C-alpha positions in Angstrom: 8.3 19.0 -16.4 8.1 22.7 -16.0 7.4 24.5 -12.8 6.5 28.2 -12.3 5.0 30.2 -9.5 2.6 33.3 -10.7 2.4 36.5 -8.9 -0.1 34.7 -6.4 2.4 32.5 -5.1 0.5 29.6 -6.7 2.5 26.8 -8.0 1.9 25.3 -11.6 3.2 22.2 -13.0 3.0 21.3 -16.5 4.1 17.4 -17.7 4.5 16.9 -21.5 4.9 13.5 -22.8 5.4 12.0 -26.5 2.1 11.1 -27.7 1.4 8.2 -30.1 1.8 10.5 -33.1 5.3 11.6 -31.9 4.1 15.1 -30.7 4.5 16.6 -27.1 1.3 16.8 -25.1 0.2 17.6 -21.6 -0.9 14.4 -19.6 -4.0 14.5 -17.8 -2.8 11.8 -15.7 -0.4 14.0 -13.8 -2.8 16.7 -13.3 -2.8 16.7 -9.6 0.5 18.4 -9.8 -0.8 21.6 -10.5 -3.1 24.0 -8.8 -6.7 23.9 -10.2 -7.7 27.5 -11.8 -11.2 26.9 -10.6 -10.2 25.9 -7.0 -9.4 28.7 -5.2 -12.3 28.7 -3.1 -12.0 25.1 -2.3 -8.5 25.8 -1.2 -9.7 28.8 0.9 -12.2 26.8 2.6 -9.3 24.0 3.3 -7.3 26.4 4.8 -10.0 27.9 6.9 -11.1 24.4 8.2 -7.4 23.5 9.0 -6.8 26.6 10.9 -10.0 26.3 12.9 -9.1 22.6 13.7 -5.3 23.4 14.1 -4.3 20.6 11.8 -0.7 20.4 10.6 0.1 18.7 7.4 3.3 16.7 7.1 5.3 16.6 4.2 6.5 13.5 1.9 10.0 14.3 3.3 9.3 14.4 6.8 7.2 10.9 6.5 10.6 9.6 4.8 12.8 10.7 7.7 10.6 11.4 10.6 13.8 12.4 12.6 13.3 15.6 10.7 9.6 16.5 12.2 10.2 19.4 14.4 10.8 18.6 18.0 7.4 20.4 19.3 5.2 18.2 17.0 7.1 15.0 18.1 6.6 16.1 21.9 3.1 16.6 21.2 2.7 13.1 20.1 3.7 11.7 23.5 0.3 12.4 24.8 -1.6 11.0 22.0 -2.9 7.4 21.5 -1.5 5.9 18.3 -4.9 4.6 17.3 -7.1 7.4 18.2 -8.8 9.7 15.8 -6.4 12.8 16.3 -5.0 14.7 13.6 -1.5 14.7 15.4 -1.4 11.1 14.3 -0.8 12.2 10.8 2.9 12.4 11.8 3.0 8.8 12.5 1.7 8.1 8.8 5.3 6.3 8.3 7.1 3.1 8.7 9.4 4.4 11.7 7.1 3.7 14.6 8.3 2.3 17.7 6.2 -1.2 18.3 3.3 -0.7 20.8 4.5 -3.8 22.6 7.8 -2.4 23.5 6.5 1.1 24.3 3.1 0.6 25.6 -0.2 1.7 23.9 0.8 5.3 23.2 4.3 4.3 22.0 5.2 8.1 21.2 8.8 7.1 20.2 10.6 6.3 16.8 12.8 3.7 15.9 16.0 4.6 13.9 15.3 1.4 11.7 11.6 0.4 10.5 10.6 -2.6 12.4 10.9 -5.6 10.2 11.6 -9.4 10.4 14.2 -11.6 8.6 12.6 -14.9 7.7 15.3 -17.5 8.5 16.3 -20.4 6.2 14.9 -23.1 8.4 11.4 -21.4 7.7 11.9 -20.5 4.1 13.9 -23.3 2.7 16.2 -21.0 0.8 19.7 -19.4 1.2 18.5 -15.9 0.3 17.8 -13.3 2.8 14.1 -12.5 2.9 13.2 -9.1 4.9 9.6 -7.8 5.4 8.9 -4.6 7.1 5.8 -4.5 9.3 3.0 -2.6 8.3 1.0 -2.9 11.4 3.1 -0.3 13.1 1.2 2.5 11.1 -1.5 4.1 13.3 -5.3 4.0 13.5 -5.6 1.1 11.1 -2.4 -0.7 11.8 -1.6 -1.0 8.0 0.4 0.8 5.7 -2.3 1.5 3.2 -3.1 4.7 5.6 0.1 6.0 3.8 -1.6 5.6 0.3 -4.7 7.4 1.6 -2.8 10.2 3.1 -0.9 10.7 -0.2 -4.1 10.7 -2.4 -6.1 13.1 -0.1 -3.1 15.6 0.7 -2.5 16.0 -3.2 -6.1 17.1 -3.7 -6.0 19.4 -0.9 -3.0 21.7 -1.4 -4.0 21.8 -5.4 -7.7 23.2 -4.7 -9.4 20.1 -5.7 -11.0 18.9 -2.4 -13.0 21.4 -0.6 -13.6 19.7 3.2 -16.8 22.0 3.6 -18.4 20.6 0.6 -16.9 17.1 -0.7 -17.3 13.7 0.6 -13.8 11.8 -0.1 -15.1 8.3 -1.3 -12.5 5.4 -0.9 -12.9 2.3 -3.1 -11.2 -0.7 -2.0 -11.1 -4.1 -0.7 -10.5 -3.1 3.0 -7.2 -1.6 4.3 -7.3 1.4 2.0 -11.0 2.2 2.6 -10.2 2.1 6.5 -7.2 4.2 5.8 -9.1 6.9 3.8 -11.9 6.9 6.5 -9.2 7.4 9.1 -7.3 10.3 7.3 -10.6 12.0 6.2 -11.8 11.8 10.0 -8.9 13.4 11.5 -8.1 15.9 8.6 -11.7 17.4 9.1 -13.4 15.7 6.2 -16.2 13.4 5.6 -15.0 9.8 4.2 -17.1 7.2 2.4 -15.8 3.4 2.4 -16.9 1.4 -0.5 -15.7 -2.5 -0.1 -17.1 -5.8 -1.1 -19.5 -7.4 1.5 -17.6 -10.3 1.7 -14.2 -8.8 3.5 -13.5 -10.0 6.8 -15.6 -9.1 9.8 -12.7 -7.1 11.5 -12.7 -4.7 8.8 -16.6 -3.6 9.0 -15.9 -3.7 12.9 -13.3 -1.1 12.6 -15.5 0.9 10.1 -18.3 0.7 12.3 -16.3 2.5 15.4 -14.9 5.4 13.1 -17.8 6.2 10.8 -20.3 8.7 12.2 -23.0 8.0 9.4 -23.8 4.5 8.7 -24.7 5.4 5.1 -20.8 6.1 4.7 -20.1 2.3 4.6 -21.2 1.1 1.2 -20.9 -2.7 0.8 -20.6 -4.0 -2.8 -21.4 -7.5 -4.3 -18.7 -10.3 -3.9 -15.2 -10.4 -2.2 -11.6 -9.9 -2.7 -11.6 -9.7 -6.6 -14.6 -8.0 -7.3 -13.2 -4.9 -8.1 -15.4 -3.7 -11.2 -18.3 -3.7 -8.7 -16.4 -1.3 -6.6 -15.8 0.8 -9.5 -19.5 0.8 -10.8 -20.8 1.9 -7.4 -18.2 4.6 -7.6 -19.1 5.8 -11.2 -22.8 5.9 -9.7 -21.7 8.1 -6.6 -19.6 10.4 -8.8 -22.5 11.7 -10.7 -23.0 13.6 -7.4 -20.6 16.6 -7.4 -20.1 16.4 -3.8 -18.5 12.9 -4.1 -14.9 12.9 -4.8 -13.6 9.3 -5.9 -10.0 8.8 -4.4 -9.6 5.5 -6.5 -6.3 4.1 -5.1 -5.9 2.2 -8.3 -5.8 5.1 -10.7 -4.5 7.9 -8.3 -0.7 8.3 -9.1 -0.2 10.2 -5.9 -0.6 6.6 -4.4 2.3 5.4 -6.6 4.4 8.5 -5.7 3.7 8.3 -2.0 5.2 4.9 -1.8 8.1 5.8 -4.3 8.8 8.9 -1.9 8.2 7.1 1.7 8.3 3.3 1.4 11.0 2.8 -1.1 13.5 4.9 1.2 12.4 3.4 4.3 13.0 -0.1 2.7 16.0 1.0 1.6 17.1 1.8 5.1 15.9 -1.6 6.4 18.3 -3.2 3.9 21.2 -1.1 4.8 20.8 -2.2 8.2 20.7 -5.9 7.8 23.9 -5.7 5.6 26.0 -3.4 8.0 27.6 -6.4 9.7 26.7 -8.7 6.5 27.0 -7.3 3.0 24.8 -8.4 0.2 23.0 -6.7 -2.8 19.5 -6.0 -2.8 18.0 -8.7 -5.4 14.7 -7.8 -5.6 11.6 -6.2 -4.2 8.4 -8.3 -3.8 5.1 -7.1 -3.2 1.5 -8.3 -4.3 -0.1 -6.0 -6.8 -3.4 -4.9 -5.2 -3.4 -1.3 -6.2 -0.1 -1.4 -7.2 0.8 1.7 -5.0 3.2 -0.2 -3.0 5.0 -1.6 -6.1 6.1 2.1 -6.4 8.6 1.3 -3.8 10.1 -1.2 -6.0 10.4 1.5 -8.9 12.5 3.3 -6.3 15.0 0.6 -5.1 15.0 -0.2 -8.8 16.3 3.3 -9.2 18.6 3.5 -6.0 19.7 0.0 -5.7 19.1 -1.8 -9.1 16.8 -4.3 -7.4 14.2 -6.3 -9.6 10.8 -6.0 -9.1 8.4 -8.7 -8.2 4.6 -8.4 -8.8 2.5 -11.1 -7.1 -1.2 -12.2 -7.5 -3.5 -14.6 -6.3 -3.2 -18.3 -8.4 -7.1 -18.5 -8.1 -7.2 -15.3 -10.1 -3.9 -15.2 -12.4 -4.7 -12.1 -14.3 -1.1 -11.4 -15.1 0.0 -14.7 -15.7 -2.7 -16.7 -17.6 -5.4 -13.9 -18.3 -7.5 -15.7 -15.7 -10.6 -14.7 -13.5 -12.2 -16.3 -10.4 -12.0 -15.3 -6.6 -9.7 -15.8 -3.7 -9.3 -14.8 -0.3 -6.0 -13.4 0.1 -7.4 -10.1 1.4 -5.7 -6.9 0.2 -4.5 -7.6 -3.3 -7.7 -7.1 -5.6 -7.4 -8.7 -8.8 -9.2 -9.6 -12.3 -7.6 -6.2 -13.6 -4.4 -4.4 -14.1 -4.2 -1.0 -12.1 -3.6 2.2 -14.0 -0.8 3.0 -11.5 1.1 -0.3 -12.0 4.5 0.6 -14.1 4.1 -2.8 -15.8 7.1 -2.2 -18.5 9.4 -1.9 -15.1 8.2 -5.3 -13.7 10.6 -8.2 -14.1 8.8 -10.9 -12.5 5.3 -12.3 -11.9 4.5 -14.7 -9.2 0.9 -16.2 -8.3 0.5 -17.6 -4.9 -2.6 -19.8 -3.6 -4.8 -18.8 -1.0 -4.9 -22.2 0.0 -1.3 -21.6 1.2 -1.9 -18.1 3.1 -5.2 -19.5 4.8 -3.4 -22.7 6.0 0.0 -20.9 7.0 -1.9 -18.2 9.1 -3.4 -20.9 11.0 0.2 -22.5 11.4 1.5 -19.5 12.5 -1.1 -18.7 15.2 -2.0 -21.9 17.0 0.0 -23.5 19.7 0.4 -26.9 17.6 1.8 -24.8 14.7 4.0 -22.9 17.0 5.3 -26.0 18.4 6.0 -27.0 14.9 7.9 -24.4 13.9 10.3 -24.8 17.0 10.9 -28.3 16.1 11.9 -27.2 12.6 14.5 -25.1 14.0 12.7 -21.7 13.8 13.8 -19.7 17.0 11.1 -18.5 19.6 11.6 -14.3 18.7 10.7 -15.2 14.9 7.9 -17.6 15.8 6.5 -14.8 18.3 6.6 -12.4 15.4 4.7 -14.0 12.7 1.7 -13.1 14.6 2.5 -9.5 12.6 1.8 -11.1 9.2 -1.7 -11.1 7.8 -2.7 -12.9 4.5 -1.3 -10.7 2.2 2.1 -10.4 4.2 2.3 -14.3 4.1 1.5 -13.8 0.2 4.6 -11.6 -0.1 6.9 -14.0 1.8 6.0 -16.8 -0.4 6.5 -15.0 -3.4 9.6 -14.1 -2.3 10.7 -17.7 -1.9 9.5 -18.5 -5.3 11.8 -15.5 -6.5 14.8 -16.7 -4.6 14.1 -20.6 -6.3 13.5 -19.2 -9.3 16.9 -16.8 -9.6 18.6 -19.3 -7.5 19.7 -16.6 -5.2 21.8 -17.2 -2.6 23.2 -16.1 1.1 24.5 -12.7 -0.3 21.2 -11.9 -2.1 18.6 -10.1 -0.2 14.8 -9.7 -1.1 12.7 -7.0 0.7 9.0 -6.9 1.1 6.3 -5.6 3.4 4.0 -7.1 5.7 1.1 -5.0 4.9 -0.9 -5.9 8.0 -1.2 -8.3 11.1 -3.2 -11.4 11.5 -5.5 -9.7 13.9 -7.5 -8.6 11.0 -8.1 -12.2 10.2 -9.2 -13.9 13.2 -12.6 -14.7 11.7 -11.2 -15.6 8.5 -8.9 -18.0 10.7 -12.3 -19.7 12.5 -13.7 -20.3 9.0 -10.3 -22.1 7.5 -10.3 -24.3 11.0 -13.9 -25.1 10.6 -13.7 -26.1 6.7 -10.2 -27.8 6.4 -9.5 -28.9 9.9 -12.8 -29.6 11.7 -11.1 -32.1 14.1 -9.0 -29.2 15.2 -5.3 -28.6 14.4 -3.0 -30.9 15.9 0.7 -31.9 15.5 0.4 -34.0 12.5 -1.8 -31.2 10.8 0.9 -28.7 11.7 3.4 -30.8 9.9 1.1 -31.3 6.7 0.8 -27.7 6.4 4.3 -26.8 6.8 5.7 -29.2 4.3 3.0 -28.5 1.6 3.4 -24.8 1.7 6.7 -24.0 2.8 9.1 -27.2 2.1 7.3 -27.7 -1.4 7.3 -24.1 -2.8 8.1 -24.4 -6.3 8.3 -21.9 -9.3 5.6 -23.4 -11.6 3.2 -20.3 -11.4 5.7 -17.6 -12.2 6.8 -15.8 -15.4 9.9 -13.8 -16.2 8.8 -10.2 -17.8 10.6 -9.8 -21.2 9.3 -7.2 -23.8 6.7 -9.5 -25.0 5.0 -10.2 -21.6 5.1 -6.7 -20.5 3.2 -5.4 -23.5 0.8 -8.4 -22.9 0.0 -7.6 -19.3 0.1 -3.9 -19.9 -2.5 -4.4 -22.6 -4.7 -6.1 -20.4 -5.3 -2.7 -18.8 -6.9 -1.5 -21.9 -10.3 -3.0 -21.2 -10.8 -1.8 -17.6 -9.4 2.0 -18.1 -10.0 2.6 -21.8 -13.2 0.9 -22.4 -14.9 0.6 -18.8 -13.5 3.7 -17.3 -12.8 6.2 -20.1 -9.2 6.9 -19.9 -8.2 8.2 -23.2 -5.8 5.9 -25.5 -3.0 8.4 -25.5 -3.0 8.7 -21.9 -3.2 4.9 -21.6 -0.3 4.5 -23.8 1.9 7.0 -22.6 2.6 4.8 -19.5 4.4 2.2 -21.2 7.6 4.8 -21.1 9.7 4.8 -18.3 10.8 8.2 -19.1 6.9 9.5 -18.4 7.1 7.6 -15.0 10.4 9.3 -14.3 8.7 12.6 -15.2 6.3 12.3 -12.4 9.1 12.1 -9.6 9.5 16.0 -9.3 6.0 16.3 -8.2 6.8 14.8 -4.8 9.0 17.8 -4.0 6.4 20.2 -5.7 3.5 18.9 -3.2 6.0 19.3 -0.4 6.4 22.9 -1.2 2.5 23.2 -1.8 2.0 21.4 1.9 4.5 24.0 3.2 2.7 26.6 1.9 -0.6 25.4 3.0 0.5 25.0 6.7 1.9 28.6 6.6 -1.4 29.9 5.4 -3.3 28.0 8.0 -1.2 29.3 10.9 -1.7 25.7 12.6 1.1 24.5 15.2 1.2 21.3 17.3 4.0 23.0 19.2 
């Protein structure tokens, strides 16, 4: 990757890769690392809009280490409610936010270590240490997808590829990313459009109703969690209008890089904290696939700590494991295709988790009978009280970590890290459905014991697969049908992603964008100080 600055102080980045014929070529997949030669007016309009609205953009370095955020900006946050549509909340799009319960509704402060939970053996049934960082500490949507949304839009803005005076930001998602995109769009003076399946949780749509100014900017597509192609079809229709810019989390490499740059180091800090007085090794990073953006943190942790990467999917739609299809309710993890930004050939294990487990464990964690049962099984009260911060995909990640620990026979010196994507408050309406369907007579002590035994004690490794060269190639090849046949990605651009050297070549874009962000801020002259 080469970088140059022209006489107009515009940064240009050229990425070259080995094509299938062995020649060097530039990859269109990394195009957002350079300034759009046709984007000068869009860039100028964005500078003007941000100057008028006094919006300052955080760098990825600041989101990675919020202690480096200038003191005047941190001081200004003290008067801003964490979930308010205020541009200053951009400086809370990181893992180091103080928990609302400990700091009040504004929680202006930072923590030295991202909030996390270590699940005890009494809950997991394994000796290995399983640690999850809490995504519901993020602002506005209380889920870490707001980081992915910021990463994708800021990369477009500072390269002249998004004009907030003309364009609408279209956010295809199964829920949290669309909400994150709407939130980021709104506070950055842009118009956001959420595209998501009509069957997602009621709480997601209630949030969108509060944040969207134009009802037509919430587009409901057919199906539920695994109906991703229907989202793509709608986005292809919208893309016919040049005013719509599709920010597809499944194919925007800035999503991957944002998590590599911010989530990976944040989880490394959690790991260092939990091993400070009890040494251990980082055995694995675990995450549901979803858009595969969060899996970018695994790439960082493999580079820095040698951690293995565990990718997770729903057992009802075992795409990676069995080329399967179907429908599931682990909201937030997608399925039925391989995201373009999934670094498949860097993945070490695939695990499938049943939505029956996530549905019923959510009931266990959030009902009086379930909490009593957990206490009886030896789970301490502070842990029981904190399980409310784990939504469906969070529980899925925890179960996959248990599976990996059993598969690899990990011991007390092994640490597995993951993320609790969002909290259970997003699934209250879903819990009502589960209670009605599975526990019509009420969830009592006997049923709590049965759920604990079935979904925690009896976790096994049946639906898991080590990823050797053959398995990696098979899963990688599945992406062809979505990205080449359906979405028009060229075969050379599709193929080049097999190479780890290509992925390594993306990393310098993070520093490049930070330089661009700093220059953008200088041109707006905006200041929160």
